[in-house]
VOPAGU-2260 file (C-alpha; in pm, 1 decimal, decimal comma):
REM VOPAGU-2260
SITE   aa  ch    i         X         Y         Z
SITE  UNK   A    0    1225,7    -791,1    2250,2
SITE  UNK   A    1    1191,4    -807,6    1863,5
SITE  UNK   A    2    1498,9    -924,4    1752,3
SITE  UNK   A    3    1426,4   -1231,0    1975,0
SITE  UNK   A    4    1110,6   -1289,3    1851,3
SITE  UNK   A    5    1227,3   -1277,0    1506,1
SITE  UNK   A    6    1552,5   -1489,0    1563,2
SITE  UNK   A    7    1271,2   -1770,4    1690,3
SITE  UNK   A    8    1098,6   -1698,7    1369,5
SITE  UNK   A    9    1378,0   -1743,2    1171,8
SITE  UNK   A   10    1399,5   -2108,6    1317,3
SITE  UNK   A   11    1046,3   -2178,7    1320,0
SITE  UNK   A   12     980,0   -2123,2     935,3
SITE  UNK   A   13    1218,0   -2370,5     807,4
SITE  UNK   A   14    1153,7   -2644,7    1062,6
SITE  UNK   A   15     790,3   -2607,1    1010,2
SITE  UNK   A   16     834,4   -2751,5     685,1
SITE  UNK   A   17    1076,6   -3046,1     711,7
SITE  UNK   A   18    1029,5   -3162,7    1035,0
SITE  UNK   A   19     674,3   -3373,4    1166,5
SITE  UNK   A   20     663,3   -3246,9    1518,9
SITE  UNK   A   21     840,6   -2955,6    1704,1
SITE  UNK   A   22     777,9   -2814,6    2048,5
SITE  UNK   A   23     874,4   -2437,1    2132,5
SITE  UNK   A   24     900,4   -2430,9    2513,4
SITE  UNK   A   25     869,9   -2196,4    2778,4
SITE  UNK   A   26     828,6   -1918,0    2530,8
SITE  UNK   A   27     605,4   -1578,2    2616,9
SITE  UNK   A   28     351,8   -1595,9    2316,3
SITE  UNK   A   29     218,8   -1230,0    2208,9
SITE  UNK   A   30    -169,0   -1279,9    2184,5
SITE  UNK   A   31    -263,7   -1005,6    1936,1
SITE  UNK   A   32    -640,2   -1094,9    1937,1
SITE  UNK   A   33    -652,4    -982,9    2303,6
SITE  UNK   A   34    -361,5    -748,9    2287,5
SITE  UNK   A   35    -162,4    -954,9    2568,6
SITE  UNK   A   36     161,6   -1133,1    2649,2
SITE  UNK   A   37     116,0   -1538,8    2784,8
SITE  UNK   A   38     419,0   -1629,9    2965,3
SITE  UNK   A   39     541,0   -1986,0    2981,7
SITE  UNK   A   40     398,9   -2133,8    2700,3
SITE  UNK   A   41     468,1   -2457,6    2488,0
SITE  UNK   A   42     354,9   -2424,7    2101,1
SITE  UNK   A   43     316,3   -2754,6    1943,8
SITE  UNK   A   44     381,8   -2776,2    1563,7
SITE  UNK   A   45     285,0   -3072,0    1362,2
SITE  UNK   A   46     379,8   -3059,3     992,7
SITE  UNK   A   47     348,4   -2699,6     863,8
SITE  UNK   A   48      76,7   -2617,3    1106,4
SITE  UNK   A   49      38,1   -2489,2    1488,7
SITE  UNK   A   50    -112,9   -2779,0    1635,3
SITE  UNK   A   51    -157,7   -2612,0    2042,6
SITE  UNK   A   52     -52,0   -2360,9    2245,9
SITE  UNK   A   53     -22,6   -2502,3    2630,8
SITE  UNK   A   54     109,8   -2395,7    2972,3
SITE  UNK   A   55     462,7   -2524,3    2971,4
SITE  UNK   A   56     408,2   -2706,9    3299,2
SITE  UNK   A   57     113,0   -2912,2    3161,5
SITE  UNK   A   58     292,2   -3013,2    2838,4
SITE  UNK   A   59     445,7   -3363,1    2785,7
SITE  UNK   A   60     672,2   -3370,3    2501,7
SITE  UNK   A   61     721,9   -3691,0    2333,8
SITE  UNK   A   62    1040,5   -3878,8    2312,1
SITE  UNK   A   63    1188,7   -3792,4    1943,3
SITE  UNK   A   64    1058,4   -3468,8    1932,1
SITE  UNK   A   65    1237,0   -3173,7    1820,1
SITE  UNK   A   66    1265,3   -2890,9    2102,7
SITE  UNK   A   67    1329,1   -2526,2    2080,7
SITE  UNK   A   68    1406,9   -2375,1    2404,6
SITE  UNK   A   69    1212,7   -2041,4    2426,2
SITE  UNK   A   70    1324,5   -1911,2    2741,7
SITE  UNK   A   71    1327,4   -1553,9    2776,5
SITE  UNK   A   72    1202,7   -1498,7    2406,0
SITE  UNK   A   73     884,3   -1412,5    2261,7
SITE  UNK   A   74     687,4   -1556,2    1975,3
SITE  UNK   A   75     477,7   -1361,7    1766,9
SITE  UNK   A   76     233,7   -1438,7    1461,9
SITE  UNK   A   77     403,2   -1331,8    1141,3
SITE  UNK   A   78     300,5    -982,6     954,2
SITE  UNK   A   79     142,7    -956,3     644,5
SITE  UNK   A   80     229,0    -682,6     401,0
SITE  UNK   A   81     -23,7    -656,2     196,5
SITE  UNK   A   82      82,3    -386,0     -81,4
SITE  UNK   A   83     430,8    -437,2    -193,0
SITE  UNK   A   84     560,9    -412,2    -549,0
SITE  UNK   A   85     863,0    -624,1    -645,6
SITE  UNK   A   86     918,4    -461,2    -971,8
SITE  UNK   A   87    1020,8    -119,0    -727,5
SITE  UNK   A   88    1326,1    -123,2    -538,0
SITE  UNK   A   89    1193,9     115,4    -288,3
SITE  UNK   A   90    1473,9     362,0    -408,5
SITE  UNK   A   91    1478,3     699,6    -572,9
SITE  UNK   A   92    1461,2     592,2    -933,8
SITE  UNK   A   93    1219,0     355,8    -915,9
SITE  UNK   A   94     937,1     543,8   -1032,4
SITE  UNK   A   95    1029,6     770,8   -1337,4
SITE  UNK   A   96     700,6     850,2   -1402,0
SITE  UNK   A   97     695,8    1035,4   -1061,6
SITE  UNK   A   98    1034,7    1166,6   -1120,5
SITE  UNK   A   99    1237,2    1085,6   -1408,9
SITE  UNK   A  100    1613,6    1053,6   -1334,1
SITE  UNK   A  101    1693,4     827,7   -1607,6
SITE  UNK   A  102    1987,2    1022,7   -1719,6
SITE  UNK   A  103    2123,3     975,0   -1398,9
SITE  UNK   A  104    2044,1     572,8   -1331,1
SITE  UNK   A  105    1818,1     396,0   -1623,9
SITE  UNK   A  106    1501,9     259,8   -1521,6
SITE  UNK   A  107    1631,2     -55,2   -1688,0
SITE  UNK   A  108    1907,1     -77,3   -1410,0
SITE  UNK   A  109    1667,5     -60,0   -1140,5
SITE  UNK   A  110    1468,0    -344,5   -1275,2
SITE  UNK   A  111    1767,4    -558,9   -1324,3
SITE  UNK   A  112    1886,9    -468,1    -936,6
SITE  UNK   A  113    1573,2    -579,4    -830,8
SITE  UNK   A  114    1615,8    -929,8    -984,5
SITE  UNK   A  115    1953,8    -965,5    -888,5
SITE  UNK   A  116    1852,8    -883,4    -481,9
SITE  UNK   A  117    1530,0   -1065,0    -496,2
SITE  UNK   A  118    1675,1   -1334,2    -261,0
SITE  UNK   A  119    1821,0   -1064,3     -22,5
SITE  UNK   A  120    1501,4    -850,8     -41,0
SITE  UNK   A  121    1299,9   -1192,2      40,0
SITE  UNK   A  122    1528,6   -1243,8     375,1
SITE  UNK   A  123    1442,7    -882,2     436,4
SITE  UNK   A  124    1119,5    -962,2     487,7
SITE  UNK   A  125    1130,7   -1241,7     757,9
SITE  UNK   A  126    1420,3   -1052,7     924,5
SITE  UNK   A  127    1147,8    -786,4     975,3
SITE  UNK   A  128     895,1   -1043,4    1103,7
SITE  UNK   A  129     674,9   -1032,0     782,3
SITE  UNK   A  130     579,3   -1414,6     672,1
SITE  UNK   A  131     365,6   -1304,9     382,2
SITE  UNK   A  132     348,8   -1042,4     109,3
SITE  UNK   A  133      89,9    -949,6    -153,3
SITE  UNK   A  134     238,0    -767,3    -452,8
SITE  UNK   A  135     -56,6    -585,8    -611,5
SITE  UNK   A  136      99,0    -496,8    -960,4
SITE  UNK   A  137     416,4    -665,1   -1065,7
SITE  UNK   A  138     537,6    -765,2   -1428,8
SITE  UNK   A  139     513,7   -1107,2   -1639,9
SITE  UNK   A  140     887,8   -1103,3   -1591,3
SITE  UNK   A  141     809,1   -1148,1   -1185,5
SITE  UNK   A  142     521,3   -1405,6   -1277,4
SITE  UNK   A  143     734,0   -1657,0   -1511,7
SITE  UNK   A  144     998,5   -1637,4   -1238,7
SITE  UNK   A  145     810,9   -1675,0    -925,7
SITE  UNK   A  146     868,3   -2046,3    -892,9
SITE  UNK   A  147    1249,3   -1967,7    -829,2
SITE  UNK   A  148    1203,3   -1782,9    -541,5
SITE  UNK   A  149     859,1   -1887,1    -375,4
SITE  UNK   A  150     994,0   -2257,0    -285,8
SITE  UNK   A  151    1296,4   -2093,1     -88,0
SITE  UNK   A  152    1292,3   -2146,8     307,0
SITE  UNK   A  153    1383,9   -1797,8     329,6
SITE  UNK   A  154    1074,0   -1680,4     125,7
SITE  UNK   A  155     761,4   -1549,4     278,3
SITE  UNK   A  156     425,3   -1641,2     149,5
SITE  UNK   A  157     395,8   -1465,4    -189,0
SITE  UNK   A  158      73,8   -1372,1    -366,3
SITE  UNK   A  159      92,6   -1156,7    -689,0
SITE  UNK   A  160    -103,5    -945,1    -943,8
SITE  UNK   A  161      34,6    -908,9   -1294,6
SITE  UNK   A  162      63,7    -584,1   -1464,4
SITE  UNK   A  163    -156,3    -293,9   -1351,3
SITE  UNK   A  164    -466,0    -307,9   -1616,6
SITE  UNK   A  165    -517,7      49,7   -1691,6
SITE  UNK   A  166    -689,3     360,1   -1903,9
SITE  UNK   A  167    -371,4     568,6   -1834,2
SITE  UNK   A  168     -25,8     425,8   -1906,4
SITE  UNK   A  169     292,9     656,2   -1765,6
SITE  UNK   A  170     504,0     747,5   -2083,9
SITE  UNK   A  171     813,2     683,4   -1863,7
SITE  UNK   A  172     703,6     298,0   -1802,5
SITE  UNK   A  173     584,0     230,1   -2169,1
SITE  UNK   A  174     700,6     -47,7   -2410,9
SITE  UNK   A  175     875,5    -207,8   -2146,4
SITE  UNK   A  176     775,7    -539,3   -2292,2
SITE  UNK   A  177     777,3    -823,6   -2032,3
SITE  UNK   A  178     925,1    -560,8   -1777,7
SITE  UNK   A  179     639,2    -356,5   -1799,6
SITE  UNK   A  180     450,1    -288,9   -1491,8
SITE  UNK   A  181     136,6    -140,0   -1700,4
SITE  UNK   A  182    -102,8    -297,6   -1969,6
SITE  UNK   A  183    -312,4     -32,9   -2111,0
SITE  UNK   A  184    -675,7     -85,8   -2203,6
SITE  UNK   A  185    -841,7     144,1   -2433,3
SITE  UNK   A  186   -1171,1     -75,4   -2503,9
SITE  UNK   A  187   -1398,0    -333,4   -2345,0
SITE  UNK   A  188   -1263,9    -581,9   -2598,0
SITE  UNK   A  189    -921,5    -531,7   -2532,8
SITE  UNK   A  190    -935,0    -517,9   -2143,4
SITE  UNK   A  191   -1101,6    -874,0   -2159,5
SITE  UNK   A  192    -781,2    -995,2   -2377,1
SITE  UNK   A  193    -539,5    -852,3   -2149,9
SITE  UNK   A  194    -731,5   -1024,4   -1863,7
SITE  UNK   A  195    -698,2   -1369,6   -2046,3
SITE  UNK   A  196    -346,9   -1301,0   -2151,9
SITE  UNK   A  197    -237,2   -1214,3   -1787,3
SITE  UNK   A  198    -431,5   -1550,6   -1660,8
SITE  UNK   A  199    -180,1   -1771,2   -1858,9
SITE  UNK   A  200      64,9   -1693,9   -1573,1
SITE  UNK   A  201    -128,6   -1764,3   -1300,7
SITE  UNK   A  202    -132,1   -1468,6   -1119,2
SITE  UNK   A  203    -344,7   -1478,3    -765,5
SITE  UNK   A  204    -565,6   -1213,2    -858,0
SITE  UNK   A  205    -585,2    -910,8   -1130,2
SITE  UNK   A  206    -521,3    -533,8   -1040,1
SITE  UNK   A  207    -686,2    -214,5   -1193,7
SITE  UNK   A  208    -511,6      97,5   -1192,8
SITE  UNK   A  209    -828,3     312,7   -1177,6
SITE  UNK   A  210    -660,9     656,6   -1263,3
SITE  UNK   A  211    -906,3     992,1   -1338,5
SITE  UNK   A  212    -713,9    1282,0   -1262,3
SITE  UNK   A  213    -716,3    1560,9    -982,6
SITE  UNK   A  214    -947,9    1803,5   -1141,0
SITE  UNK   A  215   -1239,8    1799,2    -923,2
SITE  UNK   A  216   -1457,3    1932,8   -1178,8
SITE  UNK   A  217   -1371,6    1624,1   -1393,0
SITE  UNK   A  218   -1321,8    1347,7   -1156,9
SITE  UNK   A  219   -1634,1    1197,0   -1171,1
SITE  UNK   A  220   -1721,0    1201,4   -1519,6
SITE  UNK   A  221   -1367,9    1078,0   -1606,1
SITE  UNK   A  222   -1450,5     776,7   -1365,1
SITE  UNK   A  223   -1754,6     701,5   -1514,9
SITE  UNK   A  224   -1636,0     732,7   -1854,9
SITE  UNK   A  225   -1387,6     466,8   -1790,1
SITE  UNK   A  226   -1614,7     220,7   -1593,6
SITE  UNK   A  227   -1712,7      38,5   -1872,3
SITE  UNK   A  228   -1377,7    -109,1   -1918,1
SITE  UNK   A  229   -1302,9    -149,3   -1531,1
SITE  UNK   A  230   -1620,9    -319,0   -1508,0
SITE  UNK   A  231   -1539,6    -553,7   -1808,3
SITE  UNK   A  232   -1179,2    -617,5   -1642,8
SITE  UNK   A  233   -1375,9    -700,0   -1292,7
SITE  UNK   A  234   -1647,6    -932,2   -1484,6
SITE  UNK   A  235   -1367,9   -1131,0   -1709,0
SITE  UNK   A  236   -1181,3   -1207,5   -1407,5
SITE  UNK   A  237   -1442,5   -1319,9   -1172,1
SITE  UNK   A  238   -1559,4   -1535,9   -1469,0
SITE  UNK   A  239   -1216,9   -1685,6   -1477,0
SITE  UNK   A  240   -1248,3   -1721,4   -1052,2
SITE  UNK   A  241   -1013,5   -1489,0    -999,3
SITE  UNK   A  242   -1041,6   -1192,0    -766,7
SITE  UNK   A  243    -970,8    -778,4    -835,8
SITE  UNK   A  244    -826,1    -534,0    -685,1
SITE  UNK   A  245    -846,8    -145,6    -736,7
SITE  UNK   A  246    -596,1     142,5    -706,3
SITE  UNK   A  247    -900,4     386,7    -625,3
SITE  UNK   A  248    -800,3     685,4    -429,6
SITE  UNK   A  249   -1127,8     914,6    -460,3
SITE  UNK   A  250   -1478,8     823,4    -334,0
SITE  UNK   A  251   -1634,4     812,7    -647,2
SITE  UNK   A  252   -1369,5     561,5    -818,0
SITE  UNK   A  253   -1380,0     368,5    -468,4
SITE  UNK   A  254   -1759,9     341,2    -472,7
SITE  UNK   A  255   -1795,6     264,1    -844,1
SITE  UNK   A  256   -1535,7       9,3    -786,9
SITE  UNK   A  257   -1691,5    -159,0    -497,9
SITE  UNK   A  258   -2080,4    -160,6    -669,7
SITE  UNK   A  259   -1916,8    -333,0    -973,7
SITE  UNK   A  260   -1781,4    -614,1    -748,3
SITE  UNK   A  261   -1407,4    -492,0    -682,1
SITE  UNK   A  262   -1280,6    -741,4    -394,2
SITE  UNK   A  263    -979,9    -532,7    -252,3
SITE  UNK   A  264    -962,9    -154,3    -224,7
SITE  UNK   A  265    -601,0     -64,1    -259,6
SITE  UNK   A  266    -486,7     282,4     -83,7
SITE  UNK   A  267    -737,0     507,6     112,6
SITE  UNK   A  268    -987,3     730,4      -3,3
SITE  UNK   A  269    -827,7    1033,2      85,3
SITE  UNK   A  270   -1037,3    1302,8    -118,1
SITE  UNK   A  271   -1338,9    1331,0     145,5
SITE  UNK   A  272   -1468,2    1178,8     465,7
SITE  UNK   A  273   -1663,6     857,2     406,9
SITE  UNK   A  274   -2004,0     839,6     448,4
SITE  UNK   A  275   -2216,0     602,1     645,7
SITE  UNK   A  276   -2382,5     480,4     296,3
SITE  UNK   A  277   -2049,9     398,8     190,9
SITE  UNK   A  278   -1902,6     221,5     462,2
SITE  UNK   A  279   -2231,2       6,9     454,2
SITE  UNK   A  280   -2155,7     -33,4      89,6
SITE  UNK   A  281   -1814,7    -191,3     150,3
SITE  UNK   A  282   -1952,8    -401,7     453,9
SITE  UNK   A  283   -2242,8    -542,7     224,8
SITE  UNK   A  284   -2022,2    -640,2     -26,5
SITE  UNK   A  285   -1725,8    -796,9     204,1
SITE  UNK   A  286   -1459,3    -568,1      54,9
SITE  UNK   A  287   -1130,1    -562,9     207,3
SITE  UNK   A  288    -947,2    -215,7     219,8
SITE  UNK   A  289    -555,9    -132,0     271,4
SITE  UNK   A  290    -482,2     217,6     379,5
SITE  UNK   A  291    -128,3     235,9     323,8
SITE  UNK   A  292    -122,6     551,1     507,1
SITE  UNK   A  293     248,8     636,7     489,8
SITE  UNK   A  294     273,3     599,6     127,0
SITE  UNK   A  295     227,6    1023,7      22,4
SITE  UNK   A  296     409,5    1134,1     280,8
SITE  UNK   A  297     763,7     942,9     165,5
SITE  UNK   A  298     694,0    1086,9    -178,8
SITE  UNK   A  299     640,9    1457,1     -64,0
SITE  UNK   A  300     939,2    1462,7     201,4
SITE  UNK   A  301    1158,9    1294,9      -9,5
SITE  UNK   A  302    1118,1    1563,7    -302,9
SITE  UNK   A  303    1107,3    1831,7     -64,9
SITE  UNK   A  304    1424,5    1733,6      95,7
SITE  UNK   A  305    1279,2    1665,1     445,2
SITE  UNK   A  306    1295,8    1282,5     482,6
SITE  UNK   A  307    1435,7    1139,1     797,5
SITE  UNK   A  308    1558,2     802,7     868,0
SITE  UNK   A  309    1450,2     604,9    1177,0
SITE  UNK   A  310    1750,0     406,1    1351,3
SITE  UNK   A  311    1508,3      61,4    1316,8
SITE  UNK   A  312    1517,1     154,4     901,1
SITE  UNK   A  313    1851,7     244,8     866,1
SITE  UNK   A  314    1959,2     -87,3    1045,6
SITE  UNK   A  315    1713,8    -318,8     843,1
SITE  UNK   A  316    1659,8    -133,2     510,8
SITE  UNK   A  317    1884,4    -187,5     195,6
SITE  UNK   A  318    2125,6      14,3     231,6
SITE  UNK   A  319    2178,7     143,6    -148,7
SITE  UNK   A  320    1783,3     210,0    -160,6
SITE  UNK   A  321    1776,4     366,7     138,5
SITE  UNK   A  322    2077,0     620,2      93,6
SITE  UNK   A  323    1915,7     638,6    -297,3
SITE  UNK   A  324    1645,8     874,6    -121,2
SITE  UNK   A  325    1891,2    1118,4     -11,2
SITE  UNK   A  326    2047,5    1145,0    -358,9
SITE  UNK   A  327    1845,0    1457,7    -448,0
SITE  UNK   A  328    2026,1    1667,1    -186,2
SITE  UNK   A  329    2365,5    1583,0    -382,2
SITE  UNK   A  330    2260,8    1552,5    -724,9
SITE  UNK   A  331    2321,9    1882,1    -915,0
SITE  UNK   A  332    2064,0    2129,4    -860,5
SITE  UNK   A  333    1892,6    2103,4   -1189,3
SITE  UNK   A  334    1573,5    2280,7   -1238,7
SITE  UNK   A  335    1381,1    1954,5   -1182,4
SITE  UNK   A  336    1505,8    1881,8    -879,5
SITE  UNK   A  337    1466,4    2229,6    -768,1
SITE  UNK   A  338    1128,4    2227,6    -895,6
SITE  UNK   A  339    1032,2    1917,9    -715,0
SITE  UNK   A  340    1179,3    2083,6    -380,5
SITE  UNK   A  341    1007,8    2394,0    -425,1
SITE  UNK   A  342     689,8    2229,5    -534,1
SITE  UNK   A  343     661,9    2007,0    -206,8
SITE  UNK   A  344     709,4    2262,5      28,2
SITE  UNK   A  345     452,4    2545,7    -103,4
SITE  UNK   A  346     206,7    2616,5     156,7
SITE  UNK   A  347     -83,4    2509,9     -44,1
SITE  UNK   A  348     100,9    2145,2    -106,1
SITE  UNK   A  349     180,0    2093,0     278,8
SITE  UNK   A  350    -200,6    2211,0     323,9
SITE  UNK   A  351    -332,5    1953,8      60,9
SITE  UNK   A  352    -118,6    1713,0     226,7
SITE  UNK   A  353    -242,7    1782,8     595,2
SITE  UNK   A  354    -601,0    1745,7     477,4
SITE  UNK   A  355    -516,2    1423,2     250,0
SITE  UNK   A  356    -354,3    1259,7     571,8
SITE  UNK   A  357    -650,8    1373,2     835,7
SITE  UNK   A  358    -899,3    1227,7     554,9
SITE  UNK   A  359    -752,7     899,9     568,3
SITE  UNK   A  360    -670,9     876,9     918,2
SITE  UNK   A  361   -1038,8     989,2     986,1
SITE  UNK   A  362   -1187,5     703,8     733,3
SITE  UNK   A  363    -982,2     451,4     875,7
SITE  UNK   A  364   -1123,6     492,1    1213,3
SITE  UNK   A  365   -1456,7     477,0    1096,5
SITE  UNK   A  366   -1400,1     185,9     863,9
SITE  UNK   A  367   -1216,0     -14,4    1154,5
SITE  UNK   A  368   -1508,3      83,8    1400,8
SITE  UNK   A  369   -1770,2     -23,9    1163,5
SITE  UNK   A  370   -1597,6    -382,3    1112,8
SITE  UNK   A  371   -1483,1    -335,5     726,4
SITE  UNK   A  372   -1190,9    -565,0     703,2
SITE  UNK   A  373    -844,7    -365,4     690,7
SITE  UNK   A  374    -538,5    -533,1     547,6
SITE  UNK   A  375    -191,3    -395,3     640,1
SITE  UNK   A  376      27,9    -273,1     376,5
SITE  UNK   A  377     314,3     -28,2     346,6
């Protein structure tokens, strides 16, 4: 069923941009709002917009219109992935700040690979039914070159933030120039200037990496210590009519972000169950949240040599990068690799992961039930 619907999407996307009037006839439409299928429909497209969805037997198609026979097929709304990073390949070697294997594959090779395979990557999104992506932290080079891939018929709609503005820069990803995913802010004036510099590349929004450490005794103190810089970035962006997304996984960083004007919370709060007061705070400010529930498990299972692939992942993912996620099983058993494997499998780490996964699931249910806007993102 999915393959048929995606095939239909592949016809629809280019056609909608170049044809004045198109009809997809006798198709089964997925009504995602009411969670049901509606059979034998005809979808009318004018220019690049859906003009109507009508029962096939009640639809008269004008002479000269383009028709696509949808009999036996399904038509779904395009999916949105609201958390991607073009500057990351998705493979094992793309985060040297998480595990540094640059002696095996230099990070610059990863960056070069990503740029060389952009057309294939964008096609892969469409093949999976994703017609809109939001890059919540890219590089200046991707912002500079966005016009070369956003105009393609085989590209989803693309929205991008520039390099993450942060009070902490991982050493493994420092000093990379226009290929750098981070811009370090150490003062209020520098934070404002970094926003102004980034706006020259016309990002769709500004992204903050609000990192304060995991020492539970210091989280709130560190969060408040860095808050003036975070506030300066938000204010400067809003003065320039640009929205702000913030990476905030602790309740206190998320709370301070929303109280000071954050538009989009990236990742779940995972260190505690959210209070009703916090949920009402999000609703009051119309803050959007993207939970990214699967991210943490992906790292832990990869480092712990427990990663398994679904049939769909094997069939639809980039084979080189998907295969690289299993490289830890085959690389020489260095102290680094064995240390990561052991550290990802301790009872303490597994208990920590279970607790955080449970917190994220409970929080998502509470947020959804309360009517907070949830964005889907991987």
